[in-house]
N, C-alpha and C positions, 0 to 999 in steps of 0.2 A: 584463231590463230598466228594473227600475224599481231595482233592487241597485244596478246600472253608474247609474245616475242620480244618488242620493242617494251613494253615492262620490266622484261628478266636486264634488258638492256640498259635501263635504264639508272634501272636494282643494280646491277655489277658496276658503274661507275659509282653510282653515291658510296659505293662500298670504298672504290679504289680512291674517293675524295677524302676518308674519313683514316684510310687505315697509316701507320704512322710513316712515319720518312727513313729511307733503310738504312741510313748511316742509324738510328734508332734503333731497328729493328738487329739491324748487326753489332753493336753493342751488347744488347742484351742476349745473343745466341753465343758470343762468344764468352757473358759472365757464366751463364750455360755448360757447357763444353769447357768452362776455369773446373763450376765448385763438382760438372759430373767426373774432375781429371781428382781430388783433390777428396772427391767420397771411394776413390776408386782405388787412392792412395793410402788414403786409413784406413780398409777394409785390410787387410793383409799385420797394418801397427796392428789390428784392435785380433782379430786372430789373432797373435801370438801372443799378445798380452793376455787373454783368455787363456791361454796357452799353456804360459806362464807360471800363468796363478791354480790352474789346476798339475801341475807337472809340482807345485806348494804343497800343497795338500796333500799328495798322494805321498811321496813323502814324507812330510809331517804324521801321516797315520800309521805308514811303514817303520818308522822310527819310534809310536808306542809300541803296536805290537812284540819289536824287539827287544827297547825294554820291558818288558810288563817279562816277559817271556824267561828273556836272562836275568831280573828280580825274581821271580816271583819265589823263592824258596831264601832269599833275604833273611839276613834277624831282622830289617823293619820292617819287612812281609809285614801284610794282614793274616795273611793265612798259607806263609811261611810256617817251616817247620822247628823255627828258633824264634820262634813268636812267643809272650809271656805265657807260663803256665798258667794253668784253670788258676789254681792253689794262689799264684801273686794277682790275679783278675779279682778273683774274690774276697781275697783279703779285709779279713772286717778289722778294723780299728778298733784299740784298745777300752775298755770301757770308762769311761767316768759318768758322775751322781754326784747329789748331795741330797744327804737325809731329807732333806723338803721334797724331793725329786719322786721318793718312795713311799712306798704306802707303810707307816707304821703299827707294831698291836702289840700286848703284852703278850708274854709265855712264857708257859710251865718249861720245868727243867726238860722234859719228853719229847718235849718243839725244838731243844735246840742243839746244835754243835755237841758233844765232847772239846771240844779245841777249846770251849767259849765257858766250859766250866772250872772254874781253879778251887782251890783250895788251900782259903787266906787264915788257914788256924779256927782258933777256937771264940766261940761268943762272938759269932759271926754267922748275917744275914744272904741271901745272897739276892736281885730280883730281876728278872731276862727278862730284853727288849728285842723283836724280830723287825727288821725293812725288810720286806721286797720289791720287788722288780712288778710295779706299775701293770704290765704285761703278761712278762713269764706266771707268775706270784714266784719264783724262785729268792730264798731266801740271799743280798745282799747282801745286808750285818747286821751284827748279833751286837747286843748292847747290856755285858755283864754288870749293874749293881750294888757294888759291897757296898754291908755297912756293920763296922768293927770295934766293938766295946774296948776301950783299952782304959790303964787309969789312969791316962790321963784328958778324958773323953771321949768322944768319938768319931773315928776319921769313915769319911766315906769316902770311894773307890770305885770310879765307872773305866770300862773296859772295853775298847772298843773297837770290832773284830773284823774288818773289811776285808772278806768271804771272794765277792767279786771282783777288788783289787781296785774296783774304780772313784772310791770314795773320792771329796777334792773339800773336802770340810778342813780338812786334820794334816792338813799338808808342809804345813810351815815347820809340823810337831820333827820332822825328818832333819830340820837343820840346825837341832838345838843344840847349846854349847857345849854342855858337859857330858864326860861319855860313862856308866859305868857299865862292866862287863866279867862276866860268867866263862872260866870256858871261852868259848870262844862267841859267844853269843854277849853279844854288844843289847846299850841301850844309850841312845840318848835324849836326853829329858834337861829342864829349867827346872828351879824353882823362885818361889816368889812369898814373899814374906807380909800380907793384909788383912787389916779391923780386924786381927787372934788369931788368926790361920797362917797353916805357911802351904803354900797350893804346890804345889807337884807335876808338871806335865813333860809325857813320855814319851817314845813311839820304840819301837823293836822290832824287828821281821823273826817270824820263825815257821819254818813245817813252807812257805814261800806267803805264807799269809802276814797282812799287815798288821797292827795292836797298836796303838793309844791305850794312850792311860791318861788320866784325870781324877788328880789325887787329894780330898782335898784332910786336913788333919792337925788339930794343937801345938802339935809334936814337930821339930824339926826335924829335919833329915829323912824323915817314916818313910820317903820314899822309896831309899834304897835296903829296906826292911823289909815289904814289897817284892819288891823287886826278885828276890836270894828265891819268896815266896813262890813267882810264877813261874820265874826261870826253873 
């Protein structure tokens, strides 16, 4: 037992010899104490920062709820009573097409509308062609071709009836320079001479249908003769 006691005393003495001096320990203690004070002082600040952030979030959420409640019936609100009507949202653009985009075929008189049959006098023959929408099969354009024998030779007349209201190929004829008028009905047209023939191109609208005319004849001014027949 005495031996164990001596060994313990010797170890305690060795431990005391390797301990840092008191000035080092006191400095370390002071540094630890200051650090603890800083940590303690920082805790309330951190708590205050977290609390402030939480308050901002709460205010933002409440503001959004109030705004949505106040503006739910606004004309600009997606589900408000003043939102655009279904008819406005479902409005379709006006039709627009070219002959090349339609399906064309020869037709008989029984296949076409009465408004595309014209009486252009004796000694005439009429031929018909219809152009239909490829998806719906509805007739968009009919072309009436008239051949008329006159003392001066043969006239050829093409009459395009735009039943669908979207034909784009001949839109330029709507602003032709000359005007022929019969009552309230007006026709705009141009006339030119080329290679021994007179070419007349014209446009008019009747009963909300657009019509385009192309006339080839050896006779100058023949356009007005056909205008009177058509109108």
